[in-house]
C-alpha positions as CSV (number, residue, x, y, z in Angstrom):
1,M,16.8,-16.9,-10.8
2,E,18.9,-13.3,-9.7
3,V,17.3,-10.3,-7.7
4,V,18.6,-7.4,-7.1
5,L,17.7,-5.3,-4.3
6,T,17.6,-1.3,-4.6
7,P,20.1,-0.1,-2.4
8,S,16.8,1.0,0.1
9,Q,15.9,-3.0,0.0
10,E,19.1,-3.9,0.5
11,E,19.3,-2.2,3.4
12,L,16.0,-3.0,4.9
13,V,16.4,-6.9,4.4
14,D,20.5,-6.2,6.3
15,Q,18.5,-5.5,8.9
16,A,15.7,-7.2,8.9
17,V,18.4,-10.9,10.0
18,K,20.9,-8.3,12.2
19,E,17.3,-7.5,14.2
20,G,17.1,-11.4,13.8
21,R,13.4,-11.0,12.1
22,V,14.6,-13.1,9.4
23,A,16.6,-15.4,9.4
24,S,18.2,-14.5,6.5
25,R,18.1,-12.9,2.9
26,E,17.0,-15.7,1.6
27,D,14.1,-15.5,4.4
28,A,13.5,-12.1,3.7
29,L,12.1,-12.9,-0.2
30,R,10.2,-15.5,1.0
31,R,8.7,-13.9,3.5
32,G,8.4,-10.9,0.7
33,M,6.3,-13.8,-2.3
34,A,4.4,-14.8,0.8
35,L,2.8,-11.5,1.1
36,W,2.6,-11.3,-2.6
37,E,0.8,-14.2,-3.4
38,R,-2.0,-13.4,-0.6
39,E,-1.9,-10.3,-2.2
40,E,-2.9,-11.9,-5.4
41,S,-5.2,-14.4,-4.5
42,M,-7.4,-11.2,-3.2
43,R,-7.0,-9.8,-6.9
44,R,-8.1,-13.1,-7.9
45,D,-10.8,-12.8,-5.5
46,M,-11.9,-9.3,-6.3
47,L,-11.6,-9.9,-9.8
48,L,-14.1,-12.9,-9.5
49,S,-16.6,-10.9,-7.8
50,I,-16.2,-8.0,-9.8
51,R,-17.6,-10.5,-13.0
52,E,-20.2,-12.7,-10.2
53,A,-21.6,-9.1,-10.1
54,D,-21.5,-8.0,-13.4
55,A,-23.7,-11.0,-14.4
56,E,-26.1,-10.8,-11.7
57,L,-26.4,-7.7,-13.3
58,D,-26.9,-9.0,-16.8
59,R,-29.4,-11.2,-16.1
60,G,-31.5,-8.4,-13.5
61,E,-30.4,-9.7,-10.1
62,Y,-30.1,-7.0,-8.2
63,T,-32.2,-4.2,-5.7
64,E,-33.1,-1.1,-6.0
65,V,-32.9,1.7,-4.0
66,S,-34.9,4.5,-4.2
67,T,-34.7,6.2,0.5
68,R,-31.9,6.3,2.5
69,E,-34.4,3.4,4.7
70,E,-33.7,0.9,2.2
71,L,-30.3,1.5,1.6
72,H,-29.6,2.2,5.4
73,E,-31.4,-1.6,5.4
74,F,-29.5,-2.7,2.4
75,M,-26.0,-2.0,3.3
76,N,-26.7,-3.9,6.8
77,G,-27.1,-6.8,5.3
78,V,-24.5,-6.7,2.5
79,I,-21.9,-6.1,6.1
80,E,-23.5,-8.8,7.6
81,R,-23.3,-11.4,5.1
82,G,-19.5,-10.1,4.9
83,K,-19.4,-10.6,8.8
84,R,-20.6,-14.2,8.2
85,R,-18.0,-15.2,4.7
86,L,-15.4,-14.2,6.8
87,A,-16.7,-16.3,9.2
88,A,-16.5,-18.8,7.0
89,R,-12.8,-18.1,6.1
90,K,-12.1,-18.6,9.6
91,N,-13.5,-20.9,10.0
92,D,-11.6,-22.8,6.8
93,G,-8.9,-22.2,8.2
94,S,-8.5,-19.4,4.3
């Protein structure tokens, strides 16, 4: 596979190699691909979450919120669940 970089991209890679931030041009490409893989994984996870949320709505599995206090309580619950998920991912090495 041949990859053609823009002049500014080439300059960025060459500077990183020169400064020792990456070992080679190939290393820079591998690092860029690793970042892209992580981004794609996050995108897939987000799309899956959206599909799951849509299915829950279709099944009537949702919470109606009508006051500021209810909204505040609901959002606190969302934040706490998110923190637990992040902690679980960190413990799993994800």
